[in-house]
N, C-alpha and C positions, 0 to 999 in steps of 0.2 A: 350862671353869669357868664352868659356865651360869648359877650363881649369884653369882658372883662369888669372890674368894679374893686369894692372894700369889703373887707371879711375882717370882721371887728371880733374878737372876744374876750368878755368881760366877767366879773367876779366880784358879786355886793349880796350886804346881805340885807336884808327885805322882811317886814311883817304882815300877816294875813290877819284882820280884825274880825271877819266874819266869811262866813259861806258866801262865795261870788259865782259868776259862773264860771270859773279856772275849775273850780269842784279841790279846789284845795284845803284839810283841815286850817283850823286859826292855830297861828301858830308863828313863830319865827323861823327863818329859812337863812339858808344859803342859796342865791340864785345863778347859773352860768349857765352866760347867754353865748349865742353864736350868732352874730346877723351880718344879712349878705346887703348889697344896693344890686341883686340883680331882679328878674324879671316878675316876683313873686309868683301868686298863689289867686286865682280865682276860689271864688266860695266854695263851688263846690269841692276842688282840688283840698282847701282851706278841711271844709269840715272831714274829709275821708282818707284825710294826712297817716294817722294813725293808724286808720283800718289795718289787719291783717292779711294782707295780700293785694292790696291797692298800692300800684306804681304807676307813676307817669313814665318811665324809662324804656316803655317796650320790653317783648319778649326776650330772655336770656340775656336780661341789662339789672338783675336786680329779683330779688324777691318779694316786695313790700313788706318785708317784718323786719329793719333795721330799728325804725319808730315807736312799732307795734313790741319789741322786745324791749329796748329802753324806755317805754312808759309802761309799762307791765314792772320791769325792777325796780323805777324810781317810785312805784305807788307802794312795793309792796315793805319800800323803807318807811313809807310813813310822806312821802311826795310826791311831787307828779310833772310833769312834761305840759309844755304850754309852748304856740304857735302862735303867732302875729305876723298876716302876711295880705298884701293887696296888689292886683297887679300893678306892676312896673313903682312898688314902691317897696321890693324887697321884703327879704323874710327875715325874724328874729324868733331863734327855737329856744327855750329856757328850760334848765332843768333846776326844779326846784329842792333842795336837798336838807330835812329838817335839824336845825342845830340842835345839840345834844342839851337838856338840862344843864346836869353840873357840869362845870367849868372845869378845864384838864388844868391841874397845878406843878408849875415845872420842878418845885422842891420834893412831889410825892413820889415816893418810890414806884417803880413797873412794876403792877401787878403780873403774875404768871400766872397764866391758865392752863390748865394740862386737859386737853380735848384728846379723850381718844378715839379715835375711829378704826373701825373693824375694817383689816383691809381685803377687799374683797378679787384682789387680781387683777388684771390687765382687764381693760376696755380699749378697743380697736374705735376710735371714734371716726367715720368716714362725713365729710362733707365739704361742697366746695365750695360754698358761703365761708370766709373768716368770721365776721360778726355772730353766724350761728352759731359757727364749729366753736370759738372759743368760751360763747355763754353756755351752750349743751357740756364743755369738755369740762368749765369749773362745778357744775350740777356733778358730772360725775365724782368729781375730785370731792367734793361736799358728801356727796356716798358712799364713801368709802373706797372709790376703784381709783388706779393708776392710769391714768389716760397715753396712750399713744392717739395721734394726730393725723391722718392723712386727707389728702382734699380730693383725690379719684378714687372708685373701685379698684381700679386697675394699679394705684399705689398701696391701694390695703391688700390689695391679692401678691402684691411683690413680697408687703411686709409678711403674710404668713408662709409663702414659698419661701423665704428667707428665713424663717424658724420661730417668728412670732407668734407662742402661743397664749390668745386670751381666753379671756374666761367669759367673754360677752360681747359681741359684735353689734354698734349703734351705725347704722348708716339712714344715710340721705334718700332718697328714692328718686329726686327726677335731677340727674347731674351728666353735663359733657360726658360723652362714651358711651358706657357701661353703667345703664339704672344701677337704682337699690336693688330692685326686684330679680333682675341679673344674677346680682350678684350675691343674694339668699339662693338663688339655685345652685351656684358653682359653689358657696358654702359649704351647701349640704350633702355634694359631689364629694368636697376635701374634707369637710369636716363634722361627716355628720350630729354626730355631740356638743357642738359649738350654738347656745342660746344667741340670734338674730331679732334685734328691733327696726325694723324701718319707720322711717320719721317722715310724712308726706304730708301734704293738704287734700282737704275733701276732695278736688277738683285733680289729685295727681295718682288717682287709684289706679287708673286702667293697666291692664300687665300686671299688678302685685297680685298673686296666687291668695285666692280667698283664704286658704289655713295659714297666713302668714300674718303675724299682729302686726298692727299698725299705729304708732302713735301721731295724733294732728298736731299740727304747728298751730298756733303756738303752744309750750306747754311751761308747767312748770315743777318744781324738785319732785314734789309730791306726786304727779301722776304720771313724771319718769321713773320712778323708786318703785312704784305700781307697777306700770307697764315691764321692766326687770324683771319686776319678782316673779309674776306671774307669764313671764315668755318660753317656751317648752325651746327644747333643740330645735335649731334650724329652723325658725317662725319669726314672723315680720308683726309691725305692731302699728292704726292710722293716728294723724299728730295734732297737738295745742299747745303755748308757748308763754309766758310769763315778760 
């Protein structure tokens, strides 16, 4: 909304009776929507909006992964993400979350669930994109790591110089300042036994040593786990996210 406008956030219960062009499974949902009165999207932009790495913001102003990751995470929960927009008519983006079949009763005692996760040590996670870093941090925590986050390679190196001893390093590749590939080379010199995983897009592989494993964005928990399990010391991986 370059000239201002109205932003509306809403939540309501909706049902989907049959499969339609929204590709949502039949069922009941909570629909969380954000609507604006901005410039809207043309048909091509709307069609590609959740495509990984597609962005209209220009170079250096975003990865084009935000909507793609949200869509993937919603789909994993059995829901989805929809976009309604037209030039000059604003945009509405809705997150559809399935409603649980059993209802929660206030008088039911809380159920204590014991979930033991094997602790795997500290994972140093470096990414300059807050949303991507937050999502990856959650995945690493689910896998059993204690996550320490940094927003740049330089900040990550300072943490290591100040005594941090991670069990694994996971770093984005294209970042302002030092790149993930440059960081991996420096880590090889400082901590030759530290496993390193580099996250990159298919178009971002220039400058990454061929012997460094890469995990391609966007990626899911299982892909991250498999990449970390196979990452040798001081090596980097290509990237896919959910």
